[in-house]
C-alpha positions in Angstrom: -73.4 -117.4 272.1 -75.5 -118.7 269.2 -76.0 -122.0 270.9 -77.1 -120.4 274.1 -79.5 -118.1 272.2 -81.0 -121.0 270.3 -81.5 -123.0 273.6 -83.2 -120.0 275.2 -85.6 -119.5 272.2 -86.4 -123.2 272.1 -87.1 -123.3 275.8 -89.3 -120.2 275.6 -91.2 -121.7 272.7 -91.8 -125.0 274.4 -92.9 -123.3 277.6 -95.3 -121.1 275.7 -96.7 -124.1 273.8 -97.1 -126.1 277.1 -98.9 -123.2 278.8 -101.4 -122.9 275.9 -102.4 -126.6 276.0 -103.7 -126.7 279.6 -106.2 -123.9 278.7 -107.3 -125.9 275.7 -107.4 -129.1 277.7 -109.5 -127.4 280.4 -111.9 -126.2 277.7 -112.0 -129.7 276.2 -112.3 -131.3 279.6 -115.3 -129.1 280.4 -116.9 -130.1 277.1 -116.1 -133.7 277.8 -117.4 -133.4 281.4 -120.7 -132.0 280.1 -120.9 -134.7 277.4 -120.1 -137.3 280.1 -122.8 -135.9 282.3 -125.3 -136.1 279.4 -124.2 -139.6 278.6 -124.6 -140.6 282.2 -128.1 -139.1 282.4 -129.0 -140.8 279.2 -127.7 -144.1 280.5 -129.6 -143.7 283.8 -132.8 -142.9 281.8 -132.2 -146.0 279.7 -131.5 -148.2 282.7 -134.8 -147.0 284.2 -136.6 -147.9 281.0 -134.8 -151.3 280.9 -136.0 -152.2 284.4 -139.6 -151.6 283.4 -141.3 -154.8 282.5 -144.2 -153.1 280.7 -143.7 -151.7 277.2 -145.0 -148.2 278.1 -141.6 -146.6 278.2 -140.6 -148.1 274.9 -143.9 -147.4 273.1 -142.8 -143.7 272.7 -140.0 -144.8 270.4 -140.8 -144.2 266.7 -139.7 -147.7 265.8 -141.6 -149.5 268.5 -144.8 -150.3 266.6 -142.9 -151.8 263.6 -140.7 -153.9 266.0 -143.8 -155.3 267.7 -145.5 -156.1 264.4 -142.4 -158.0 263.1 -141.6 -160.2 266.1 -143.6 -163.2 267.2 -144.6 -162.0 270.7 -144.6 -159.1 273.2 -143.0 -161.2 275.9 -139.6 -159.6 275.2 -137.6 -157.3 277.4 -136.0 -154.4 275.6 -132.4 -153.4 276.5 -130.6 -150.4 275.1 -127.1 -151.2 273.7 -126.5 -147.8 272.1 -128.6 -144.6 272.0 -126.8 -141.6 270.7 -127.6 -138.8 268.2 -127.0 -141.1 265.2 -128.5 -144.5 266.1 -130.3 -146.5 268.6 -129.5 -150.2 269.0 -131.8 -152.4 271.1 -131.6 -156.0 272.1 -134.8 -158.0 272.8 -134.5 -160.9 275.2 -137.1 -163.6 276.0 -138.2 -164.3 279.5 -135.3 -166.7 279.9 -132.9 -163.9 279.2 -131.8 -165.2 275.8 -131.2 -162.5 273.2 -133.6 -163.1 270.3 -133.7 -159.9 268.2 -131.5 -156.9 267.6 -132.8 -153.7 266.2 -130.9 -150.8 264.7 -132.6 -147.5 264.2 -130.7 -144.9 262.2 -132.1 -141.6 263.4 -131.3 -139.2 260.6 -132.8 -141.4 257.9 -135.4 -143.2 260.1 -134.1 -146.5 258.8 -135.0 -149.5 260.9 -133.4 -153.0 260.8 -134.6 -155.9 262.8 -132.4 -158.9 262.9 -133.2 -162.4 264.3 -130.0 -163.3 266.2 -131.0 -167.0 266.4 -130.0 -167.4 262.7 -133.2 -166.2 261.1 -131.3 -163.2 259.6 -132.8 -159.9 258.8 -136.5 -159.6 259.3 -137.0 -155.9 258.4 -134.9 -153.3 256.7 -136.8 -150.2 255.6 -137.2 -146.5 256.1 -140.1 -145.7 258.5 -142.7 -143.2 257.4 -142.9 -140.0 259.4 -146.2 -139.7 261.2 
């Protein structure tokens, strides 16, 4: 009798636990779906900006002016690698499609790093002044 009671209680506990997880998963799935939708929208916006050959879309970025001052030419195409709430990583490619510079902008501290990927090393590493 004790074994049967133990089995029934264990089964009831497992069923109760399993039923509460789908509700949590649905809530998480909704949050994940909303986050995925935001990420897709962000990526679509970034792709639109990437396809633009002029620098107008990029000039609104707070780090744009410093980047342009520290590289040797404006003939580079900007490509977003990462753009989330914490950081933005851009790759600058020359007209031949070769990656020349990588920029890392830490948003909460406004720190910008510019790296020459051809072996020139770090060109800039400083906190940008707020305008």
